[in-house]
C-alpha positions in Angstrom: -6.5 13.1 37.4 -4.5 11.8 40.2 -7.2 12.8 42.7 -9.8 10.9 40.8 -7.7 7.8 40.7 -7.1 7.9 44.4 -10.8 8.2 45.2 -11.6 4.6 44.2 -15.2 3.2 44.1 -17.6 3.5 46.9 -19.1 0.1 48.0 -20.8 1.2 51.1 -24.1 -0.2 49.8 -22.6 -3.7 49.8 -21.3 -3.4 53.3 -17.7 -2.7 52.5 -15.7 -0.3 54.6 -15.4 2.8 52.6 -12.7 4.4 54.6 -9.8 5.8 52.5 -6.9 3.4 51.9 -3.8 3.7 49.9 -4.6 3.2 46.3 -1.2 1.6 45.3 -0.4 -2.0 45.4 1.6 -2.7 48.6 4.6 -5.0 48.3 3.5 -7.1 51.2 0.1 -7.9 49.6 1.8 -8.8 46.3 4.3 -11.0 48.2 1.3 -12.6 50.0 -0.4 -13.4 46.7 2.8 -15.0 45.3 3.2 -17.0 48.5 -0.4 -18.2 48.3 0.2 -19.4 44.7 3.4 -21.3 45.8 1.6 -22.9 48.7 -1.3 -24.0 46.4 1.1 -25.5 43.9 3.0 -27.5 46.5 -0.1 -28.6 48.4 -1.9 -29.5 45.1 0.9 -31.6 43.9 1.7 -33.3 47.2 -1.8 -34.3 48.3 -3.9 -37.0 46.7 -4.5 -40.8 46.6 -0.7 -41.2 46.8 0.7 -38.6 49.3 4.1 -37.3 48.5 6.5 -35.4 50.9 6.0 -31.6 50.3 9.7 -31.0 50.6 10.6 -33.6 47.9 7.8 -32.2 45.7 9.2 -28.7 46.1 12.6 -29.9 45.1 11.2 -31.7 42.1 9.4 -28.6 41.0 12.6 -26.7 41.2 14.1 -29.3 38.9 11.8 -28.0 36.2 13.7 -24.7 36.1 16.5 -24.6 33.4 19.9 -25.5 34.8 18.6 -26.8 38.1 19.2 -30.5 38.9 18.6 -31.6 42.5 18.0 -35.0 44.1 14.4 -35.0 45.3 14.4 -38.5 46.5 11.3 -39.4 44.5 11.0 -42.6 42.5 10.5 -42.4 38.8 6.8 -43.3 39.1 6.4 -40.5 41.7 8.1 -38.0 39.4 5.7 -38.9 36.7 2.8 -38.4 39.1 4.1 -34.9 39.9 4.9 -33.7 36.4 2.4 -35.5 34.2 -0.7 -35.9 36.4 -0.9 -33.5 39.3 1.0 -30.4 38.1 -1.0 -29.9 34.9 -4.2 -30.0 37.1 -2.8 -27.5 39.6 -1.7 -25.2 36.8 -5.1 -25.4 35.2 -6.7 -24.5 38.5 -4.4 -21.5 38.8 -5.3 -20.3 35.3 -9.1 -20.9 35.7 -9.3 -19.5 39.2 -7.2 -16.4 38.2 -9.4 -15.8 35.1 -12.7 -16.1 37.0 -11.5 -13.8 39.8 -10.0 -11.3 37.5 -13.1 -11.3 35.3 -15.3 -10.9 38.4 -13.3 -8.0 39.6 -13.5 -6.3 36.2 -17.2 -6.8 36.0 -17.7 -5.4 39.4 -15.8 -2.3 38.3 -17.6 -1.9 35.0 -21.1 -2.3 36.5 -20.2 -0.5 39.7 -21.6 -3.5 41.6 -19.4 -5.5 44.0 -21.6 -8.5 43.7 -21.4 -8.9 40.0 -19.8 -12.1 38.8 -18.3 -13.4 35.6 -21.5 -15.2 34.5 -23.5 -11.9 34.6 -23.9 -11.6 30.9 -25.1 -15.1 30.1 -21.8 -17.0 29.8 -23.0 -19.8 32.1 -26.3 -20.3 30.2 -24.6 -20.1 26.8 -22.0 -22.7 27.7 -24.6 -24.9 29.4 -26.8 -24.9 26.4 -24.0 -25.6 24.0 -22.6 -28.5 26.0 -26.1 -29.9 26.4 -26.6 -29.8 22.6 -23.3 -31.7 22.1 -24.1 -34.3 24.8 -27.8 -34.9 23.8 -28.2 -34.2 20.1 -24.7 -35.5 19.4 -25.3 -38.6 21.5 -22.1 -38.3 23.6 -23.8 -38.3 26.9 -25.7 -41.6 26.6 -23.2 -43.5 28.7 -23.3 -40.9 31.5 -19.6 -39.9 31.1 -17.7 -37.2 29.5 -15.4 -39.5 27.6 -15.7 -39.7 23.8 -15.3 -36.1 22.6 -12.7 -34.4 24.8 -12.1 -31.6 22.3 -15.6 -30.9 21.1 -17.1 -30.2 24.6 -14.6 -27.4 25.5 -15.1 -26.0 22.0 -18.8 -26.0 22.3 -18.7 -24.4 25.7 -16.4 -21.7 24.4 -18.5 -20.9 21.4 -21.7 -21.0 23.5 -20.2 -18.6 26.1 -19.1 -16.0 23.6 -22.4 -16.4 21.6 -24.4 -15.6 24.7 -22.3 -12.5 25.4 -22.8 -11.3 21.9 -26.5 -11.8 22.1 -26.5 -9.9 25.4 -24.6 -7.0 23.8 -26.9 -6.9 20.8 -29.9 -6.9 23.0 -28.5 -4.2 25.2 -27.5 -2.1 22.3 -31.1 -2.2 20.9 -31.8 0.8 23.1 -29.5 3.0 20.9 -27.2 5.5 22.5 -29.1 5.4 25.8 -27.7 1.9 26.7 -26.1 1.7 30.1 -24.6 -0.9 32.4 -28.0 -1.5 33.9 -29.4 -2.2 30.4 -26.6 -4.8 29.8 -27.4 -6.5 33.1 -31.1 -6.8 32.2 -30.2 -8.1 28.7 -28.0 -10.7 30.4 -30.8 -11.8 32.6 -33.1 -12.1 29.6 -30.6 -14.0 27.5 -29.7 -16.4 30.4 -33.4 -17.2 31.0 -34.0 -17.9 27.2 -30.9 -20.2 27.0 -31.7 -21.9 30.2 -35.2 -22.7 28.9 -33.6 -24.3 25.8 -31.3 -26.4 28.0 -34.2 -27.6 30.2 -36.2 -28.6 27.1 -33.3 -30.6 25.7 -32.7 -32.4 29.0 -36.4 -33.2 29.3 -36.3 -34.8 25.8 -33.0 -36.6 26.4 -33.2 -37.8 30.0 -30.4 -40.4 29.5 -27.9 -37.6 29.1 -28.8 -35.8 32.4 -25.9 -37.3 34.4 -23.3 -36.4 31.8 -24.6 -32.8 31.5 -24.7 -32.2 35.2 -21.3 -33.7 35.8 -20.0 -31.0 33.5 -22.2 -28.3 34.9 -20.9 -28.9 38.4 -17.3 -28.2 37.3 -14.2 -30.2 37.3 -10.4 -29.7 36.7 -9.7 -33.2 35.5 -7.2 -33.0 32.7 -5.1 -35.5 30.8 -1.7 -34.0 30.6 -1.0 -30.4 29.5 -3.4 -30.1 26.6 -6.1 -28.1 28.5 -3.4 -25.8 30.0 -2.1 -25.0 26.5 -5.6 -24.3 25.3 -6.4 -21.9 28.2 -3.0 -20.2 28.5 -3.3 -17.8 25.4 -6.6 -16.5 26.6 -5.3 -16.1 30.1 -2.4 -14.0 28.8 -4.7 -11.9 26.6 -7.3 -11.3 29.2 -4.8 -10.5 32.0 -2.8 -8.1 29.8 -5.9 -6.1 28.7 -7.6 -6.0 32.0 -4.5 -5.1 34.1 -3.4 -2.4 31.6 -6.8 -0.8 32.0 -7.3 -1.2 35.7 -6.7 2.5 36.3 -9.6 3.3 34.1 -12.0 1.4 36.3 -11.0 3.7 39.2 -11.9 6.7 36.9 -15.2 5.1 35.8 -16.2 4.7 39.5 -16.7 8.4 39.8 -19.3 8.4 37.1 -19.4 8.7 33.3 -19.6 12.5 33.1 -16.7 13.0 35.4 -14.7 10.3 33.6 -15.4 12.0 30.3 -14.3 15.3 31.7 -11.0 13.7 32.7 -10.3 12.6 29.1 -11.7 9.0 29.3 -14.1 7.5 26.8 -16.4 5.6 29.2 -18.3 3.5 26.7 -15.2 2.4 24.8 -13.3 1.5 28.0 -16.3 -0.3 29.5 -16.9 -2.5 26.4 -13.2 -3.3 26.0 -13.1 -4.5 29.6 -16.3 -6.5 29.1 -15.0 -8.1 26.0 -11.7 -9.1 27.6 -13.3 -10.4 30.8 -15.9 -12.3 28.8 -13.2 -13.9 26.6 -11.3 -15.1 29.7 -14.5 -16.4 31.3 -15.4 -18.3 28.2 -12.0 -19.9 28.1 -12.2 -20.8 31.8 -15.7 -22.4 31.4 -14.6 -24.3 28.4 -11.8 -26.0 30.4 -13.5 -26.5 33.7 -17.3 -26.3 33.4 -19.3 -23.9 35.6 -17.5 -23.1 38.9 -19.4 -20.5 40.8 -18.6 -17.9 43.5 -14.9 -17.6 42.7 -15.5 -14.3 40.9 -17.4 -13.0 43.9 -15.5 -14.3 46.9 -12.0 -13.4 45.8 -12.4 -9.8 44.5 -14.7 -9.0 47.4 -12.3 -10.3 50.0 -9.4 -8.5 48.4 -11.4 -5.3 48.4 -12.2 -5.6 52.1 -8.7 -6.5 53.2 -6.3 -4.7 50.8 -8.2 -1.6 49.5 -10.9 -0.5 47.1 -8.7 0.7 44.2 -8.7 -1.5 41.1 -5.0 -1.1 40.9 -5.0 -3.3 44.0 -8.1 -5.5 43.4 -7.3 -6.9 40.0 -3.7 -8.0 40.3 -4.4 -9.6 43.7 -7.6 -11.2 42.5 -5.5 -12.8 39.7 -3.1 -14.3 42.3 -5.5 -15.2 45.1 -8.1 -16.5 42.7 -5.7 -19.0 41.2 -4.5 -20.1 44.7 -8.1 -20.3 46.0 -9.3 -22.6 43.2 -6.2 -24.8 43.3 -6.6 -25.3 47.0 -10.3 -25.9 46.6 -9.5 -28.6 44.1 -7.3 -30.3 46.8 -10.4 -30.4 49.1 -12.5 -31.7 46.2 -10.0 -34.5 45.5 -9.3 -35.6 49.1 -12.4 -34.9 51.3 -14.3 -38.0 50.1 -11.4 -40.0 48.7 -11.3 -42.2 46.7 -14.3 -40.5 45.2 -14.0 -36.9 44.0 -16.5 -34.1 44.9 -17.3 -31.8 42.0 -15.3 -28.6 42.6 -18.4 -26.5 41.9 -20.1 -28.0 44.9 -17.1 -27.1 47.1 -17.0 -23.5 45.9 -20.8 -23.2 46.4 -20.4 -24.5 50.0 -17.9 -21.8 50.6 -19.6 -19.1 48.6 -23.1 -19.5 50.0 -22.2 -18.5 53.5 -19.9 -15.8 52.3 -22.7 -14.3 50.1 -25.1 -14.4 53.1 -22.6 -12.6 55.3 -22.2 -9.9 52.7 -26.0 -9.4 52.4 -26.3 -9.3 56.2 -23.6 -6.7 56.4 -25.3 -4.6 53.7 -28.6 -4.8 55.5 -27.1 -3.5 58.7 -25.5 -0.6 56.7 -28.7 0.3 54.9 -30.8 0.2 58.1 
């Protein structure tokens, strides 16, 4: 059993160095992940239309701890900016980024494909169609803005995301006991194409809502106070707990279903439990932030290349670095074209596109 866990998955086909590395999570990498989160929090709260001293911001954040009361030197208005405007947005970025990266890492392990992402099973298409229905048929998007139904849009995205995953599972299960990860992937492609066609039809019939729909599809972390954080937090905790508790099983699944079964693991049960948990987290992230691409590919893949190929390493570090990555990306989105704001999905695509090309070029060199 221990030998199987130490073997870890082989990703040579994707261009990843398959040399043996320690399977355990090293303290220095864990410390680096925590440090990245802290840097993202301070940077995200300090930078913006009104720049605040990072040292004073750090002190004010410490004042949020019970029993701590220090003089940060910030005015009352600046304290309100820190605690009521910027900090909720940064925390939301940490939660969404952590969920997307964790789900991406789990999907990569389940499907034994290091280029799998959280939207593989139709989550993006389901959320996009559901939000399009709300903004077009419901008439919310006529003014070109997402104001008017702040609670209905996230709810629609959440229901649409989970509905798409359920459709994918039912379609993949139509093959009976012969269903496999490849069958689920093909089912996800089919469901995504079907839902995307429905979305395109609605947009064609309701052209006045295109701006509102695409402003949501491109992703955003704009939040009014802590409401969105409270909505996402329970799903973040559930998804993180389930996936991290089963991270060792992904290492066992990497050796193949037959060997995993001989080691006492139920491959199908473990696989679908991880898919359900990762899909739940992805749906929650999409409902709060829209469609933000490439986080679930960039972060787990980078962690795999730098820290090791065992999922005991990949998943916890993806959770930390994914949150830090999205929070820092949001800083770029808010400040690069100030006073206007670039959709965060555009920024992640600008980063993810070259990264994806680099991975494909590396894979091509290995295969040839």
